[in-house]
C-alpha positions as CSV (number, residue, x, y, z in Angstrom):
1,M,-24.1,109.1,-18.3
2,K,-26.2,108.0,-15.5
3,H,-28.6,105.0,-16.0
4,K,-32.2,106.1,-16.0
5,K,-34.3,103.7,-14.0
6,K,-37.0,101.4,-15.3
7,I,-40.2,102.2,-13.4
8,L,-43.5,100.4,-13.0
9,L,-46.3,102.8,-12.1
10,V,-49.4,101.3,-10.5
11,D,-52.5,103.3,-10.0
12,D,-56.2,102.7,-10.6
13,T,-56.8,106.3,-11.7
14,D,-56.3,107.1,-15.4
15,I,-55.4,110.7,-15.0
16,V,-52.7,109.9,-12.4
17,R,-51.2,107.2,-14.6
18,D,-51.3,109.5,-17.7
19,V,-49.8,112.6,-15.9
20,V,-47.1,110.8,-13.9
21,S,-46.0,108.4,-16.7
22,G,-45.9,111.3,-19.2
23,F,-43.7,113.4,-17.0
24,L,-41.4,110.6,-16.0
25,E,-41.0,109.6,-19.7
26,S,-40.1,113.2,-20.5
27,E,-37.4,112.9,-17.9
28,G,-35.9,109.9,-19.7
29,Y,-37.3,107.1,-17.5
30,T,-38.7,103.9,-19.1
31,I,-42.3,103.5,-17.8
32,E,-44.7,100.6,-17.7
33,I,-48.1,101.0,-16.2
34,A,-50.5,98.7,-14.3
35,C,-54.0,99.4,-13.0
36,D,-53.8,97.5,-9.8
37,G,-51.6,95.2,-7.7
38,I,-52.6,92.0,-9.6
39,E,-51.6,93.4,-12.9
40,A,-48.4,94.8,-11.4
41,I,-47.4,91.3,-10.1
42,E,-48.0,89.9,-13.7
43,K,-45.7,92.6,-15.1
44,L,-43.1,92.0,-12.4
45,N,-43.1,88.3,-13.3
46,E,-42.4,89.2,-17.0
47,A,-39.7,91.9,-16.5
48,S,-37.5,93.5,-13.9
49,F,-38.0,97.1,-12.7
50,D,-35.7,99.3,-10.6
51,V,-38.6,101.1,-9.0
52,V,-42.3,100.5,-8.4
53,I,-44.5,103.5,-7.7
54,T,-47.8,102.3,-6.3
55,D,-51.0,103.9,-5.1
56,I,-52.0,102.5,-1.7
57,K,-55.8,102.2,-2.2
58,M,-56.8,100.2,-5.3
59,P,-59.2,97.4,-6.1
60,R,-58.2,93.7,-6.2
61,M,-54.8,94.2,-4.5
62,D,-53.8,97.4,-2.7
63,G,-50.4,98.9,-2.6
64,I,-49.5,97.5,0.8
65,G,-50.3,93.9,-0.4
66,L,-48.2,94.7,-3.6
67,L,-45.3,96.0,-1.5
68,R,-45.3,92.8,0.6
69,E,-45.2,90.7,-2.6
70,I,-42.4,92.7,-4.1
71,K,-40.3,92.5,-1.0
72,K,-40.8,88.7,-0.9
73,F,-40.2,87.9,-4.5
74,H,-38.3,91.0,-5.9
75,P,-36.3,92.3,-2.9
76,D,-34.0,94.5,-4.9
77,T,-36.9,96.5,-6.4
78,E,-37.5,99.8,-4.6
79,V,-41.0,100.8,-3.8
80,I,-42.5,104.2,-3.5
81,L,-46.0,104.5,-2.1
82,I,-48.3,107.3,-3.2
83,T,-51.7,108.2,-1.8
84,G,-54.4,110.8,-2.1
85,Y,-55.5,110.1,1.5
86,D,-54.2,111.9,4.5
87,M,-52.1,109.3,6.1
88,P,-49.3,109.6,8.7
89,V,-45.9,109.0,7.1
90,S,-44.7,107.0,10.1
91,G,-46.5,104.4,12.3
92,S,-48.0,101.7,10.1
93,F,-45.5,102.3,7.3
94,L,-42.4,101.8,9.4
95,G,-40.6,98.6,8.6
96,T,-42.6,97.9,5.4
97,G,-39.5,98.4,3.2
98,A,-41.0,101.3,1.3
99,K,-38.5,103.9,0.2
100,A,-41.0,106.8,0.5
101,L,-44.6,107.8,1.0
102,I,-45.7,110.7,-1.1
103,H,-49.1,112.5,-1.0
104,K,-50.9,113.1,-4.3
105,S,-52.8,115.9,-2.7
106,C,-49.9,118.3,-2.6
107,E,-49.1,120.7,-5.5
108,V,-48.2,118.9,-8.7
109,E,-44.7,120.4,-8.7
110,T,-44.1,119.3,-5.2
111,F,-45.5,115.8,-5.9
112,I,-43.2,115.4,-8.9
113,S,-40.2,116.8,-7.1
114,Q,-40.7,114.5,-4.1
115,M,-41.1,111.5,-6.5
116,L,-38.0,112.3,-8.5
117,D,-36.0,112.7,-5.2
118,A,-37.2,109.3,-4.0
119,I,-36.5,107.7,-7.3
120,E,-32.9,109.0,-7.5
121,R,-32.0,109.0,-3.8
122,E,-29.0,106.7,-3.1
123,G,-27.9,104.9,0.0
124,E,-31.3,103.7,1.1
125,E,-31.1,100.1,0.1
126,L,-34.1,98.1,1.1
């Protein structure tokens, strides 16, 4: 039986946290949630996670700042960036160490499918 990953979901929007965490839990993943990058850092200092899924635009500490902290102090943790803003996938995100950038604005089924693909994709060690 394949190990289901432990995921930290970081988003400042209640509905996104509720929908995404509920779906991922129904798929067998263990989910913790945080409302921003500062809270995520606190949780990362208390426990280890296989994957962090983080929104980019949040108060206190954004997803890019969180990504930098994770890569510095938890280099084996994979990071998936999510955003509701129209941002180019390449360019400023190249070399950040993120495993994927997924747009929240696409259809829910597409968003979830892309997220599951990024979570389970092998061979892209960061």
